[in-house]
KEKE-3310 file (N, C-alpha, C; in steps of 0.2 Angstrom, whole numbers, plus 5000, padded with zeros to 4 digits):
npx = (4981:4982:4985:4973:4968:4969:4982:4979:4965:4966:4975:4966:4956:4964:4968:4955:4951:4961:4957:4947:4954:4959:4973:4980:4974:4972:4964:4963:4976:4990:4996:5010:5026:5025:5011:5009:5016:5009:4997:5000:5003:4991:4982:4988:4984:4971:4961:4946:4941:4946:4940:4927:4926:4925:4913:4902:4907:4908:4894:4889:4896:4891:4878:4879:4884:4874:4863:4869:4870:4857:4853:4861:4865:4874:4886:4894:4908:4914:4906:4912:4924:4922)
npy = (4956:4957:4944:4937:4938:4930:4931:4927:4930:4944:4945:4941:4950:4962:4958:4957:4970:4976:4971:4980:4991:4998:4999:5003:5005:5014:5011:4997:4993:4984:4985:4994:5001:5008:5010:5018:5029:5033:5036:5046:5056:5057:5062:5074:5082:5080:5084:5086:5099:5101:5090:5094:5102:5093:5087:5091:5085:5071:5068:5070:5059:5048:5048:5047:5034:5026:5028:5022:5009:5006:5006:4997:4984:4973:4978:4982:4982:4990:5002:5006:5011:5023)
npz = (5056:5042:5038:5038:5026:5010:4997:4985:4982:4981:4970:4960:4960:4957:4944:4938:4938:4930:4917:4914:4911:4922:4927:4939:4954:4968:4979:4978:4979:4984:5001:5006:5003:4991:4990:5002:4998:4986:4992:5001:4991:4985:4995:4997:4986:4984:4993:5004:5000:4988:4981:4979:4968:4958:4958:4949:4937:4941:4943:4930:4923:4930:4927:4913:4913:4919:4910:4898:4903:4904:4891:4885:4893:4891:4887:4897:4902:4892:4894:4906:4903:4897)
capx = (4975:4983:4986:4967:4966:4974:4984:4975:4959:4968:4977:4960:4953:4968:4967:4949:4951:4966:4954:4943:4958:4961:4979:4982:4969:4974:4959:4964:4983:4993:4999:5017:5030:5022:5005:5010:5019:5003:4991:5002:5002:4984:4980:4991:4981:4964:4958:4939:4939:4948:4936:4920:4926:4924:4906:4898:4909:4906:4887:4888:4899:4887:4872:4880:4885:4867:4860:4872:4869:4850:4852:4865:4869:4879:4892:4896:4915:4915:4904:4916:4930:4920)
capy = (4956:4955:4937:4934:4938:4927:4935:4925:4934:4951:4945:4940:4957:4966:4955:4959:4978:4977:4970:4985:4997:5001:4996:5005:5008:5015:5007:4990:4991:4981:4989:4993:5007:5011:5012:5023:5035:5035:5038:5053:5061:5058:5066:5081:5086:5078:5085:5087:5105:5100:5086:5097:5105:5088:5085:5091:5080:5065:5067:5069:5053:5043:5049:5044:5027:5023:5028:5017:5002:5004:5005:4991:4981:4968:4981:4984:4984:4996:5008:5008:5014:5029)
capz = (5052:5034:5037:5037:5019:5005:4992:4979:4981:4979:4963:4956:4960:4953:4937:4935:4937:4924:4911:4913:4910:4928:4929:4945:4958:4975:4984:4978:4979:4990:5006:5006:5002:4985:4992:5006:4994:4982:4997:5003:4986:4984:5000:4996:4980:4983:5000:5003:4997:4981:4978:4978:4962:4953:4959:4942:4932:4943:4942:4923:4922:4933:4923:4907:4914:4920:4903:4894:4905:4903:4884:4882:4899:4889:4885:4904:4902:4887:4897:4912:4900:4894)
cpx = (4976:4983:4979:4965:4971:4976:4981:4969:4961:4971:4971:4957:4957:4968:4961:4948:4956:4962:4949:4947:4960:4967:4981:4976:4971:4970:4960:4971:4985:4996:5006:5020:5026:5015:5005:5012:5013:4998:4993:5001:4995:4981:4982:4987:4974:4960:4950:4937:4941:4943:4929:4920:4924:4917:4902:4900:4907:4898:4886:4890:4894:4880:4873:4881:4878:4863:4862:4870:4861:4849:4855:4869:4874:4886:4895:4904:4917:4912:4908:4922:4928:4921)
cpy = (4954:4948:4933:4934:4935:4932:4933:4929:4941:4951:4944:4947:4962:4964:4957:4966:4979:4976:4975:4992:5001:4998:4997:5008:5008:5011:5000:4988:4988:4986:4988:5000:5011:5014:5018:5030:5038:5038:5045:5058:5062:5063:5073:5085:5084:5078:5086:5094:5104:5095:5089:5100:5099:5085:5085:5086:5073:5063:5066:5062:5047:5043:5045:5036:5023:5023:5023:5010:5001:5002:4998:4988:4976:4971:4985:4986:4990:5002:5010:5012:5021:5035)
cpz = (5045:5033:5036:5030:5014:5000:4985:4977:4979:4972:4959:4955:4956:4945:4934:4934:4931:4918:4909:4912:4916:4930:4936:4949:4966:4980:4984:4978:4985:4995:5006:5005:4996:4987:4997:5003:4990:4986:4999:4997:4984:4989:4999:4991:4980:4990:4999:4999:4989:4977:4976:4971:4956:4953:4952:4937:4934:4942:4934:4921:4924:4929:4916:4907:4915:4913:4899:4896:4904:4896:4882:4888:4897:4888:4892:4904:4898:4891:4903:4909:4897:4899)
residu = (MET:SER:GLY:SER:TYR:GLY:LEU:ALA:SER:GLY:ASP:ILE:LEU:ILE:THR:ALA:THR:SER:SER:PHE:GLY:MET:ASP:TYR:ASN:LEU:GLY:LEU:ALA:ARG:TYR:GLY:THR:ALA:TRP:ARG:HIS:SER:ARG:ARG:GLU:PHE:GLN:ALA:TYR:MET:GLY:PRO:ALA:ASP:LEU:GLU:ALA:TYR:ARG:PRO:LEU:GLU:LEU:GLN:ALA:VAL:HIS:ARG:LEU:LEU:ARG:ASN:LEU:LEU:SER:SER:PRO:ASP:ASN:PHE:PRO:GLN:HIS:LEU:LYS:GLN)
# end
């Protein structure tokens, strides 16, 4: 299945996210030893019960992002860094 997707498209996506200050994103990382290790660590500390504690922070961040995008949509990259 991995042969269906070219590496070039993944490289472009990783480069694009890096420009927004997201140097490592588990959801966009290439599958391999480092990915498996990162996913195992992520699952150990971020299970469903753990994530519920972050819900208020997520909602605040989403509301702030939407307000910022409404007021100045041209500053999209800057808004993502906040």
